[in-house]
C-alpha positions as CSV (number, residue, x, y, z in Angstrom):
1,M,22.8,-4.2,35.4
2,K,24.1,-1.2,33.2
3,A,27.1,-0.8,35.3
4,A,27.8,-4.8,35.3
5,V,27.4,-4.7,31.2
6,I,29.9,-1.8,30.9
7,S,32.4,-3.1,33.2
8,I,32.1,-6.5,31.3
9,L,32.5,-4.5,27.9
10,A,35.8,-2.5,29.6
11,L,37.2,-5.8,30.5
12,A,36.7,-7.4,26.9
13,L,37.8,-4.4,25.4
14,A,41.1,-4.6,27.5
15,A,41.5,-8.0,26.5
16,C,41.3,-7.8,22.8
17,A,43.6,-10.7,21.8
18,T,40.9,-13.1,23.7
19,T,38.7,-15.4,21.3
20,T,35.3,-15.5,20.7
21,R,33.5,-18.7,19.4
22,P,31.8,-18.3,16.3
23,E,28.1,-19.3,17.6
24,D,28.8,-16.1,20.4
25,A,29.8,-13.8,17.7
26,A,27.1,-11.8,16.1
27,A,26.8,-9.3,13.5
28,S,28.9,-6.5,13.5
29,E,29.5,-3.2,11.3
30,Y,31.3,-0.1,11.0
31,T,31.1,3.5,9.2
32,A,33.9,5.5,8.5
33,E,34.0,9.0,8.1
34,R,36.9,11.1,6.5
35,L,38.0,14.1,8.9
36,P,39.5,17.4,7.6
37,D,43.1,16.4,8.9
38,G,43.1,13.3,6.7
39,S,42.3,10.8,9.5
40,I,39.6,8.6,9.5
41,R,36.7,8.5,12.2
42,I,35.7,4.8,12.6
43,I,32.7,3.6,14.5
44,V,32.1,0.0,15.1
45,T,28.8,-1.8,16.3
46,G,28.6,-5.3,17.8
47,T,26.2,-7.4,19.2
48,A,26.2,-10.3,21.3
49,A,24.2,-12.5,23.5
50,A,22.7,-10.4,26.6
51,P,25.2,-11.5,29.8
52,R,23.6,-13.9,31.9
53,R,24.8,-15.2,35.6
54,S,26.5,-18.3,33.8
55,K,27.9,-16.4,30.8
56,D,29.4,-13.0,30.2
57,A,29.1,-11.2,27.3
58,R,31.9,-10.1,25.1
59,I,32.7,-7.9,21.8
60,E,35.9,-8.0,20.6
61,F,36.2,-4.3,19.8
62,G,39.9,-4.5,18.9
63,A,39.6,-7.0,16.4
64,M,36.4,-5.0,15.0
65,L,38.4,-1.8,14.9
66,K,41.7,-3.3,13.3
67,D,39.7,-5.0,10.4
68,A,37.9,-1.8,9.7
69,A,41.2,0.3,9.7
70,S,42.8,-2.2,7.5
71,K,40.2,-2.0,4.9
72,E,40.2,1.8,5.1
73,C,44.2,2.0,5.5
74,P,45.4,-0.9,3.1
75,S,49.0,0.5,3.6
76,G,48.7,0.6,7.2
77,Y,47.7,3.0,10.2
78,D,48.0,4.2,13.5
79,L,44.8,3.9,15.5
80,S,43.6,5.6,19.0
81,Q,40.4,4.5,20.2
82,D,37.5,6.0,22.6
83,P,38.0,4.6,26.0
84,V,34.5,3.4,26.8
85,P,31.9,1.7,24.5
86,V,28.4,3.0,24.7
87,V,26.2,-0.2,25.5
88,R,22.6,-0.7,25.1
89,E,20.8,-3.8,25.4
90,D,17.4,-4.7,23.5
91,A,15.6,-7.9,23.3
92,G,18.2,-9.7,24.9
93,K,21.1,-8.5,22.8
94,L,23.6,-6.3,23.8
95,I,24.5,-4.0,21.3
96,A,27.7,-1.6,21.8
97,T,29.1,1.1,19.8
98,L,33.1,2.0,20.1
99,G,35.0,4.9,18.1
100,A,38.4,5.2,17.0
101,V,40.7,7.7,14.8
102,A,42.7,6.0,12.1
103,R,45.7,7.7,10.6
104,C,46.6,6.0,7.5
105,K,50.5,5.7,6.4
């Protein structure tokens, strides 16, 4: 199950331009940590209903990272993200976390 969840999230991550219906989207949040080199480490966490046979799980990491980076770097940014999210399932919810480093312009 965990391998299937990770592969589904990897596909969703690669397809950041896809849309999510509002009822499918759940809470998302982020943290930002200033690094010594001036960049900002951003960690986004999103939740969605756990995948079922008839319905994939999707968390829009790309949009979440861009939104967080634009809040932290209003003048623009370059963003490099981690390749794989950390995923867990809890009480029928999929909870996934992905990090990135933003370099403000």
